[in-house]
Structures are given as C-alpha cells and as structure tokens.
C-alpha positions in Angstrom: 45.3 -33.5 107.0 47.9 -32.9 103.4 51.1 -35.0 104.2 53.6 -32.6 105.8 57.2 -33.4 105.9 58.7 -35.0 108.8 61.3 -32.0 109.0 58.4 -29.5 109.5 57.2 -30.7 112.9 59.8 -28.1 114.5 58.1 -25.6 112.8 54.4 -26.9 113.9 55.3 -26.6 117.4 54.6 -23.1 117.5 51.1 -23.8 116.4 51.1 -26.5 119.3 48.0 -26.2 121.6 49.8 -25.4 125.1 47.8 -26.2 128.5 49.1 -24.6 131.5 47.5 -26.0 134.6 48.4 -24.2 138.2 46.9 -22.7 141.3 49.3 -20.0 141.7 48.5 -17.1 139.2 51.9 -15.5 139.0 53.7 -19.0 138.2 50.4 -18.5 135.6 51.5 -15.6 134.5 55.2 -16.4 134.7 54.8 -19.7 132.4 52.5 -17.5 129.2 55.0 -14.7 129.3 57.6 -17.9 129.2 56.0 -19.4 126.4 54.5 -16.4 124.3 58.4 -15.3 124.5 58.7 -18.2 122.3 56.7 -17.5 119.9 54.3 -20.5 121.3 50.8 -18.8 119.5 48.6 -21.3 120.9 48.3 -21.1 125.1 45.6 -21.8 127.0 45.8 -21.2 131.1 43.8 -22.6 134.3 44.3 -21.9 138.0 41.4 -24.8 138.8 42.3 -28.5 138.2 38.9 -29.1 138.4 38.7 -27.7 134.2 41.5 -29.8 132.8 39.2 -32.7 131.6 36.3 -30.0 130.4 39.6 -28.3 128.7 41.1 -31.0 127.9 38.7 -32.7 125.6 37.2 -29.2 124.1 40.9 -28.4 122.5 42.4 -31.7 122.2 45.8 -29.8 123.6 49.0 -31.2 122.4 51.2 -30.7 125.7 50.2 -30.2 129.2 52.4 -28.1 132.1 50.6 -29.6 135.3 51.5 -28.6 138.5 51.5 -31.0 141.5 50.4 -29.7 144.4 47.1 -27.8 144.0 43.5 -27.2 146.4 40.0 -30.0 145.2 42.6 -32.2 142.9 46.1 -32.7 143.1 48.2 -33.1 139.7 48.3 -36.9 140.5 44.0 -37.1 140.7 44.3 -35.0 137.1 45.8 -37.5 135.7 44.6 -40.3 136.7 41.0 -38.6 135.7 42.1 -38.2 132.3 43.4 -41.8 131.8 39.7 -42.6 132.8 37.6 -39.9 131.3 39.5 -39.1 127.9 39.4 -41.6 125.0 41.7 -40.1 122.7 45.1 -40.8 123.5 46.4 -38.5 126.1 48.9 -35.2 125.3 52.3 -35.6 127.0 52.5 -34.9 130.6 54.9 -31.9 131.8 55.1 -32.1 135.4 55.8 -28.7 137.7 56.8 -29.5 140.9 58.8 -27.8 144.3 59.2 -31.4 145.1 62.4 -32.1 145.1 62.5 -35.0 146.5 63.2 -38.4 143.9 60.0 -40.3 145.8 57.7 -37.0 144.0 59.6 -37.0 140.7 58.7 -41.3 140.6 55.1 -41.2 142.0 54.5 -38.3 139.0 56.4 -40.9 135.7 54.1 -43.6 137.4 51.4 -41.6 137.1 51.4 -40.8 133.6 53.9 -37.8 133.4 56.3 -38.0 130.3 58.5 -35.6 131.7 59.2 -32.7 134.8 60.7 -29.6 136.1 61.6 -28.6 139.1 60.9 -25.1 140.7 62.2 -22.8 140.4 62.9 -23.7 136.9 65.4 -22.4 134.0 63.4 -21.2 131.3 65.9 -22.4 128.4 65.6 -25.8 130.1 61.5 -25.7 130.5 61.7 -24.8 126.9 63.9 -27.4 125.6 61.6 -29.8 127.7 58.9 -28.4 125.9 60.1 -28.1 122.3 60.9 -32.1 122.5 57.7 -33.4 123.8 55.7 -31.4 121.0 58.1 -32.7 118.7 57.5 -36.2 119.7 53.4 -36.1 120.3 53.5 -33.8 117.2 55.3 -37.1 115.0 52.6 -39.3 116.7 49.8 -37.4 115.6 51.1 -36.8 112.1 51.6 -40.7 111.8 48.4 -41.1 113.2 46.7 -38.8 110.9 48.6 -39.9 107.9 47.7 -44.1 109.0 43.5 -42.6 109.3 44.3 -41.6 105.9 45.5 -44.9 104.6 43.2 -46.7 106.3 40.6 -44.2 104.4 41.5 -44.7 101.2 41.7 -48.6 101.3 38.5 -48.7 102.8 37.8 -46.8 100.0 39.1 -48.6 97.7 37.8 -51.8 99.5 34.5 -50.1 98.7 34.7 -49.5 95.2 36.7 -53.3 94.3 33.3 -54.5 96.3 31.1 -52.5 94.2 32.9 -53.2 90.7 32.9 -56.9 91.9 29.0 -56.8 93.2 28.6 -55.8 89.4 30.1 -58.2 88.0 28.6 -60.8 89.4 25.4 -59.2 88.6 26.0 -58.9 84.9 27.3 -63.0 84.9 24.1 -63.7 86.5 21.9 -62.1 83.4 24.2 -63.8 81.1 22.8 -66.8 82.8 19.8 -66.3 83.1 19.6 -65.2 79.7 21.3 -68.2 78.8 19.2 -70.1 80.5 16.2 -68.2 78.5 17.5 -69.0 75.2 17.8 -73.1 76.0 14.1 -72.8 77.2 12.9 -71.4 74.2 14.8 -74.2 72.4 13.7 -77.3 74.4 9.9 -78.3 75.5 11.0 -77.9 78.6 9.3 -75.1 80.7 10.6 -72.2 82.7 9.1 -73.8 85.7 11.3 -76.9 85.7 14.4 -74.9 85.7 12.9 -73.5 88.5 11.5 -76.9 90.5 15.0 -78.3 89.6 17.1 -75.6 91.2 15.3 -75.3 93.9 15.5 -79.4 94.8 19.1 -79.1 93.8 19.5 -76.7 96.8 17.6 -78.8 99.0 20.3 -81.6 98.1 23.7 -79.6 98.1 22.4 -78.3 101.8 22.1 -81.6 102.7 25.1 -82.6 101.7 26.7 -79.8 103.4 27.3 -77.0 100.7 27.6 -73.5 102.7 25.1 -70.8 101.8 27.6 -69.4 99.5 27.7 -72.2 97.5 23.6 -72.5 97.6 23.2 -69.6 96.2 25.8 -70.1 93.5 23.8 -73.9 92.7 20.2 -71.9 92.2 21.7 -69.3 90.2 24.5 -72.3 88.2 21.7 -75.3 88.1 19.2 -73.9 85.2 22.4 -73.4 82.7 22.5 -77.6 82.9 20.6 -77.8 79.5 22.4 -74.5 78.3 24.5 -77.3 75.3 21.4 -78.1 73.4 20.8 -74.4 71.7 24.2 -75.9 69.3 21.3 -79.3 68.9 20.0 -79.5 65.6 16.1 -78.7 65.9 15.8 -82.1 63.6 16.9 -84.0 66.4 16.4 -82.1 69.5 12.4 -81.9 68.2 12.0 -84.9 67.2 8.8 -86.0 68.5 9.5 -89.6 68.6 12.7 -92.0 69.8 16.4 -91.0 68.6 17.9 -93.2 66.2 21.3 -94.0 67.8 23.4 -91.6 65.4 20.8 -89.1 66.7 21.6 -89.7 70.5 24.9 -89.5 69.7 24.3 -85.8 68.3 22.5 -85.5 71.1 24.1 -86.5 73.8 27.2 -83.9 72.5 25.1 -80.9 74.6 26.8 -81.5 77.7 29.7 -80.7 76.1 28.3 -78.1 74.1 27.2 -76.4 77.4 30.9 -76.5 78.9 32.0 -74.6 75.9 29.7 -72.4 76.0 30.3 -71.8 79.8 34.1 -71.9 78.9 36.8 -69.1 79.3 35.5 -67.3 82.3 37.1 -68.0 85.9 34.3 -66.8 87.6 33.4 -69.3 90.5 29.3 -68.9 89.0 30.7 -69.4 86.0 32.7 -72.6 86.6 30.3 -74.1 89.0 27.6 -73.4 86.0 30.5 -75.3 83.3 30.5 -78.2 85.7 26.9 -78.6 86.1 26.4 -78.8 82.1 29.2 -80.4 81.4 28.9 -83.6 84.1 25.1 -84.1 84.8 24.7 -86.7 82.7 27.9 -89.0 84.4 26.1 -91.7 86.0 27.6 -93.3 89.5 28.8 -96.4 87.8 30.4 -94.7 85.3 27.9 -95.5 82.3 27.0 -92.0 81.9 28.3 -89.3 79.3 30.1 -87.3 77.7 33.4 -89.0 79.7 32.4 -91.8 81.5 33.4 -90.3 85.0 32.7 -92.6 87.8 31.5 -91.9 91.7 33.8 -89.1 93.7 35.0 -88.1 90.1 31.3 -86.5 89.1 31.3 -83.3 90.6 28.9 -82.8 93.5 26.6 -80.2 91.6 27.3 -82.7 88.6 25.3 -85.6 90.9 23.3 -83.1 92.3 21.3 -81.7 89.3 21.4 -85.1 87.6 19.1 -86.4 90.8 16.8 -83.0 90.7 16.8 -83.0 86.7 15.4 -86.6 86.4 13.2 -86.4 89.5 11.3 -83.9 88.2 11.4 -84.4 84.3 9.9 -87.9 85.0 7.1 -85.9 87.6 6.5 -83.9 84.6 4.2 -83.7 81.9 5.2 -83.9 78.5 4.0 -83.0 75.3 5.4 -86.9 74.9 4.2 -88.3 77.3 2.4 -88.1 81.0 3.7 -87.6 84.6 5.0 -90.5 86.2 3.1 -91.0 89.4 5.4 -89.7 92.7 5.4 -92.8 93.9 6.9 -94.6 90.6 9.6 -92.1 90.6 10.7 -92.7 93.6 10.7 -96.1 93.1 13.0 -95.5 89.9 15.0 -93.5 91.8 15.8 -95.6 94.4 16.5 -99.3 91.4 19.3 -96.8 90.3 20.9 -95.3 93.7 24.4 -96.5 93.6 23.9 -96.8 89.4 22.8 -93.4 88.3 22.4 -91.9 91.1 25.5 -91.3 94.0 23.1 -93.2 97.2 24.3 -90.8 99.8 21.9 -88.1 97.7 19.5 -90.5 97.4 19.3 -90.8 100.9 19.5 -87.4 101.3 16.6 -86.9 98.8 14.5 -89.7 100.2 14.5 -87.5 103.5 13.6 -84.5 101.9 10.9 -86.0 99.5 8.1 -83.9 101.3 10.4 -80.5 100.5 10.4 -81.3 96.4 6.9 -82.2 96.5 5.9 -79.0 98.3 8.6 -77.3 95.3 6.5 -78.7 92.7 3.2 -77.5 94.1 4.2 -73.9 94.1 5.7 -74.4 91.3 3.4 -76.0 89.1 2.2 -75.8 85.3 -1.3 -74.6 84.3 -3.3 -77.0 81.6 -2.3 -75.6 78.3 1.5 -74.6 79.3 3.0 -77.2 77.6 
C-alpha cells in the first residue's frame, strides 16, 4: 500500500466495502438506493443473517449495516458470531433497529455495535453516521497497513544487518584461520596441536561457566595464542637448543606481538583472540609475562588457554623432545596449581581429564608428521 495522506480518507470512503444485512427486501432496496445515491460504489447485501460471517471473510468489509430483529439469527447473535470467528479486526457495525427503548439500544452497543439508527431512519442522518464510521475505520486500516509496511521494512533491514554481520564474522574467522596457519608454518607445532588445545580449552571454558556463544568464540580464538611468533627471528624460533637469556627475552615478546597483530578491531572474536595471545603466558602467582598479571587479573580465556596449551605441549612429541606421559604431565599441573595455573581450572581439568585424553586420541599426529 502506498503512503496515503490522511486528508484523502473522505474521498476513499466512497470505494469502501459496505455490507447491508436486513431480512426485509424493501429495507434492503431502500438502503442500497440511499447508498448508491451518495455514490458509495461497493455495497453488497444479504437478507439471510447466516451468510454474514462468510461474506465478511470473503470481502473484509469496512462497515456493516445490521438489522436486529431477523429470523434464524438476530443481530446480537450475528455480532457474537463475528467476534468469535473473525481473526481480523472487525469493521464497525451500525445497527438498524425499530426498537426505541434504551435497553435495546444499550444491548446493541454492549454487543459490539459502534452506533445505531432507529427505523424509520432519516437518510441524511444515516449517511452522516455511515461517513463518520467509515472515516474512522479507514483511518485505522491505513495506520495498521502503514505499520505493517514499517514493520516489514524494519524486518528486511534487520535481516540485511544480520546478513552483513554474519558475512563480517565469516570474514573475521577466515582472517583468524589464515593467521593461525601462518603461525603454524613458522613454528614446530603442528596444526593438530592447535585443534587439540582449542577443543580442550572449550571443555575448560564450559566447566568455568562460559555460555555457548563464548565457547564458540573461544574455539576459534584459541588458535591465535601463538600468532605473535610470526615476528620472532628464525634463528631464535627454530633454534634446536636452549635459548640464551637475551634470546629468551626476544622470544617472550611474541605475546605482545600477537596482541599487536590482532589489535584495532573491536569485534568480540578478535578481542578474545587478542586477550588470549597477550595473556596465555601470564601465571596465577604473577611471575608470568608480558605484564606480570596475577590471579583473576588475568583474563579467564588467557588462564584457560595456558593450561590447555601446556598439557597438550607436554604430552606431544616434538623434534627436540619425547612426549611426557599423562601421569607426569598431570603431576606437573597439580604441582603448579596456584603458581602457574588457576587452581579452580586445575580442578576442572582433573575432572575433565578423560575427555581431554579422548581429544588427544582423536587428533593424534601420524608417525613422521612432526
């Protein structure tokens, strides 16, 4: 429906659909003639009140002129049936009655009529009441239709925004995955290590109370924990032996480098990835790096990834070491509870150990993949 100025409603009333209901043929003819003379062009009629419901559903009338005293169903019963059976907003009902007593007119109004005219009616009075009721009805109809258009536009715009946000999120995920792959190429760690530690991190996150949306973000952000190693020289990053003190200081800068790489985007995904990259080497007792954060000052996702990363790294084979046994790795984690690791997360980890081992078994490097 096009936007229609409110001052055009008087003209539009002439094309409104009017239903005339009266069991007397002479009354129907008089009403049709009166309405036609007033240039109402869309008038239908019936002498059988049992047809009113079907006619209203078929034509969605804008006004009903309804007699009260009729066979089969009186006007009160017709109004009750319309209210019970019609789901759309009912049109105004103008009752035509030969009853002059107040109680009959009051009953008609209480039953749902908007107005009434007593028989025999004055044509000018009838047309004035018809015009007034139609102007109000069409105004309401216009407002409803206009609101439906606005709601549809809002819904369409909301869908466009959701689609754009989904595409943006997809693009960010792609960026994160590409950066993760780039970091893997620079380090000795395999892609399966990234998968294992991310899935273990999700187990810990769920136990720590993170909701599903946060867990989905964690699964995709955790692989960014070592992205900063892209900025570490090969002579240090790939050195087979123990690092010298000055080399170790350079290696430790990978946490800040990773945070800097992921900085500048306020999305929840990259914000979480930045927190993980920056804080996964912080320690519960404050002896970690790069900022020496302590306890709960370390973001939860940083504490979670620290534990998942260490456990999987210890129990995985590397070119420079054999894998630790599960027992030895668990013993170290218990020992470091309250020092390196969040004690509550350690408690969760011990409860989740079977699930963590299932992840390791499912995502295990084949011989020669190192």
